[in-house]
C-alpha positions, 0 to 999 in steps of 0.5 A, spaced: 807 793 278 814 797 280 816 803 284 821 808 281 823 816 282 822 821 277 825 828 277 821 834 275 824 841 276 829 838 281 824 835 285 824 827 286 817 824 285 815 817 288 812 813 282 808 807 281 808 803 274 802 798 273 801 795 267 794 793 269 791 800 270 789 804 264 790 810 268 795 815 268 795 820 275 798 825 279 797 827 286 794 834 286 799 836 292 805 834 287 801 839 281 801 845 287 809 844 289 811 844 282 807 849 280 804 846 274 798 849 270 792 844 269 786 844 264 779 841 264 779 834 263 775 833 256 772 826 259 771 827 266 770 820 270 768 819 277 774 817 282 769 811 284 773 807 279 779 808 284 776 809 290 769 806 292 763 810 295 766 817 293 762 822 289 769 825 287 770 827 279 777 827 276 776 833 272 783 836 271 789 834 267 796 837 267 802 836 263 809 833 266 815 833 263 820 829 267 826 825 267 828 817 269 835 818 268 839 823 265 838 820 258 831 819 258 826 825 259 819 825 257 813 829 257 806 826 259 798 828 260 796 826 267 789 826 271 790 830 277 787 826 283 786 828 290 788 821 293 795 820 296 797 814 292 803 816 290 806 822 287 805 819 280 802 813 277 803 811 270 799 805 267 799 801 261 797 807 257 804 810 259 808 804 259 806 801 252 807 808 249 
């Protein structure tokens, strides 16, 4: 697991990379601040996979275009979550893509 900052719409976003996770997540507050459009998640799942004893469902997704350096710009689909783990959490699905 390692931490970096990515940039989207001139906003710095704290990001964790975790090759042991299968999830790619974005905090709903970041989605609001960036004004990103969301869509319904085709395969909603309970947030309990991330936080035990909760009834919350991960039901939304969004596309995020971001830069790690001036030479590395990418766009990826992320599940929107109400937990403030960090701004963006990228798992092995992103790391190995």
